N, C-alpha and C positions, 0 to 999 in steps of 0.2 A: 116188839120191833117196829110194827106198823105205826104206833104212836110216836116213837122216836123219829122215824123217817118223816112222818107228817110234820112234826115240829121243826126239824132241820129244813125241810123243803119250804115250809111257809116262811121261816126266818129268812131264807135266801131269796125268795121270790117277792115277798111283800115289802121288806125293809132293806134288802140287799146286804151284802157282806163287804167289809173293807178288805184291803189287800192282804193284811195279816190273817184275818179270819178265813178268807178264801184259800190262801196258801196252806194254812194249817189243816183245814178240813180236807183239802185235796191230798195232802201228804198222808193224813190219817187213813183216808179211804184207800190209798195205794198200799199202805202197810197192811190194812185189814184184808184187802184182796189177796195179797201174797200169802197171808196166813190161811185164809179160807180156801184158796186154790190149792195150797199144799195139803190141807186136810181132805179136800175133795179128791185130790190125786191119790192119796193113800186109800181112801174108801173105794174109789173106782178100780184101783188095782186089785183090791180084795175081791170085789164082785165080778170084775172082768175076767178073772181066771176061770169062773165056772158058768157064766151066763153070756148069752149072745148080746153083743153091744147094741144092736138095733132094738132088741126086745127091751133092754134096759132103758133105752132112750124113750120108748113109749111109756113105760111105767113112770119114768121121771117127769113126764108132762102132767101127771095127776096133781102134784102140789101146785103147779102153775095155774091149773084150772081153778083150784080152790082159792089161791091167792089173788086171782083175777077179780073175784067178787069181794074178798076181804079188803083189798086196796080201795075199791070203790066205796065200801061202807065207811072206811076211815078217812075218806076224802082226799086220797093221794091223787086221784084223777076221776073224771066223770065219764059217763058213757059217750058224751059228745067228744071228749078228748080221744077216746078209742076210735070212734067213727072217723074223725078227722085224720088221725094217724094212719089208719088203714087206707082211707081214700087218697091221701096225698103221698104216701110213702110205700104203698104195697109193692111196687117193683123192686125197690132197694131192700125191703124186708125179705122178699122172696129170694132175691139174689144172695143176701147174707145168710139166710137159712140154708139155701142150697150149698153155699160154700162150706157150711158146717157139716152137712151130710157128706159132701165130697171128702172133707178132711178126715172124717171118721172112717169112710170106706178105704181111702188111700192108706191110712195108718194100719188098718186091719191087714191089707195086702202086704205092706212093707214089713210088718211084724212077723209075717210067715216066712220071710226070706232073709231077714237080718236080725241080729240081736236087738231086743227091745231097747236097751240102753243106747245103741247106735241110732235107732229111729228117733228116740226122745231128743238126743243131742242135735241131730240134723233139723228136726221139726222146731226145736227151741230157737235156733238161729234164724230159720226162715220165717218163723212167726213174727219176729221183730222186723225183718226185711219187708214182710207183707204190710205191716202197720206203717212203717216208714214210707213205703211206696204209695200207699193209698192216701196217707195224710198229706204227703207232698204234692201229689197230682190233683187231688180232689178237694182237699180242705184248706189248701194254701197256708199251712202252718208247718213249722219244723222246730225241733229243739235247738237250743243254742249249741255252739261248738263245745263248751265246757260240759253242758248236760249230756251231749252225745258221747263225749269221752268217758264220763262216769257211767252212763248206761252201758257202754261197750265193756267197761270193767265188770259190771254186774253180770252181763251175758257171759264174758270169758270165765269168770269165777264159777258161774252156774254150770257151764259146759265142763269145766274141770271136775267139779263135784259129781256131775252125772257120770262122767267117764270113770271116776274112781269108784263110785257106788256100784256101778254095773260091770266093772272090769271091761269097759267098752274099748274096742279097737276102732281108731279113727283112720285106718288105712283105706282111704276111699278108693284107691286104684284096684283093690281086690274085692270090692263090694259089687253085687249084681246091679247092672245099670238100671234095670226096670224098678227094682226095689229102691235104689237110691233116688231115682226120679220121683217115685211115689212119695217117699218121705219128704223130699224137697217141696213138692206140690202140696202135701199135707200141711206143712208149716205155713206156706204162703196163703193157702185157702183159709186156714184158721185165723191168721192175722187179719186178712181182708174181712172175714166174717165179723170179728170182734169190732174192728174200727168202723165198719159200716153201721153197726148198732150205735156206736158212739156218735157217728155223723148224724144219724136220725135224731138221737136224743138231744142234740143241740138245737133242733128246730121244733121238736115235739116234747110232750111230757116224758121225762126219762124213765119213770117207773112203768108207765103204760108201754113204752118202747121195749123195755126188758121183758115184760110179760108176753106181749104180742109176738115179739121176735122168737121167743122159745116155743110158743104155741104153733107158729108157722113151721118150726123145725119138726114138731110132732106130726103135722099134716103131711109134710114131705116124707117123713119116715114111714107113715102108713102106706103111701104110694110105693115106696121102696120095698116094703115087706110084701105088698101085693104082687109086685113084679117078681120078687124072689120066690114066692110061693108058687106062682104060676109057671115060671120057667126053670126053677131049680128045685122045686118041691121042698123048700125049707120053710117050716112054720114058725110059730111064736113059742118061745120058751115058756115052760111052766115055772111058776114061782110059789114057794111055800110062804107062809105068813112071815117068818123071820126074814127071808130074803126080800120079800115085798116091802116090809117096813124099813129094812136097811137101805134099799135102793131109793125109797121115797125120802128117807132122811138125808141121804147123799144129795138128792135133788134139791132139798131145802138149803143145803150149804152152797150148792152151785147157784141157787137163786139169789142168795145174798151177794155172790160175786157178780152176777149179771146186774143187779141193782146198783152195786158200787161202781162198776165200770161205766154203766150208762149215765149215772148221776155225776161221777167223777169227770167224765168227758165234757160236761158243761162247765167245769171249773178250771180246766187247764189242758195241757198237751196230752193227747192220747198216747204219744210215743213214750213220754215220761211214765205215764200210768202203766203202759205195757212193760216198760223196763222194770218197774217195781213188781209187776205181776210175775215176770219171768224168774224172780228170786224165790218163787214158791217152792222150788226144789230144795232150798235151804230149810224151809219149814217142814217139808216132807221128811228130810233127813233127820231133823231134830225130833220130830214126832215118832219116827221109826226107832230112834235111839231111846226115847223115853217110854214109849208104849210097847214096842215090839222087841225091845232089848237088843237091837242091832248094834254091833260095835262100830265105832268110827275111828279110822286111823288118824295119825298125826297130820297127814296130808289133807285128809277130808276136813279136819277141824281148821286147818289153815285156809282152805277154800271158803269155808263157812265164815270165818273171821274176815276174810278179804271182801266177800260180798256184803257182809254187814257194814263194814267200813265204807264201802261205796254208797250204800243206802243212806248212811248217816251224812256222808258228804253231799249227796243229792239234796238232803233236807236243807242244808245251809246255803245252797246256791240261790241267787236272786231269781225268783220265779216270775 
């Protein structure tokens, strides 16, 4: 994987990409992110049922530490790139990592007071809103009207699929206001966290950005665990070998998503990339159908087909 990333990155930085190559690569990265994020979602759902999310987040930093050195060996970035990245962008990295921790905490709170499917639905919408808001205010870029319409179609189809899969009630008037606010802020925080990483990647090495960003998350989680231990007497979960390897494997999948999002952000609109990523629920549904033998209703297949059609339409828009 590192060899492939090295060749692609060298090709794009040394000789440059023409419009067709850039557009094709951007779209392929977006499709892969949707697939990998769907697989990551299924895996995290499995481990999240039995393990503390913060403990999982710490274990998931281990592959990033290993990859930090592997990427330098393969020439994806140098130590000087890392030093310049931290020196010039540490406030935004810390801000983005903090938003990620806030998103996880708020999701944990909201999930205790509302159905998981409802939390997922609200967070998915607010994720895109967070991306749109940050990109418009701080990056001075915005998708075209047609792209926005197609992205809205992807989001709408995704929300319908989430609702059908989880038998979710979207009667917001009867939801607890604190939990509803937590789910909303969770999505907004997660969107801002992702797009801030993309913002940094446009000015610094994208692969170093993805690694350092996630290592900063680990540092902040350690502080959170220390606070939780001191004031709430909640320690670190124990992991057997099978769970440990499973969580590390899940982290490796998430790592490719981070690499893809950071590098993809240098090729095109972060909002379009986020729109493609939001379709990961379609991948999660198909994987559950194939691997877990979950049945899909006619309405669910219709939602999957609609989202797929929107993704195909997005491909043929002038980028």
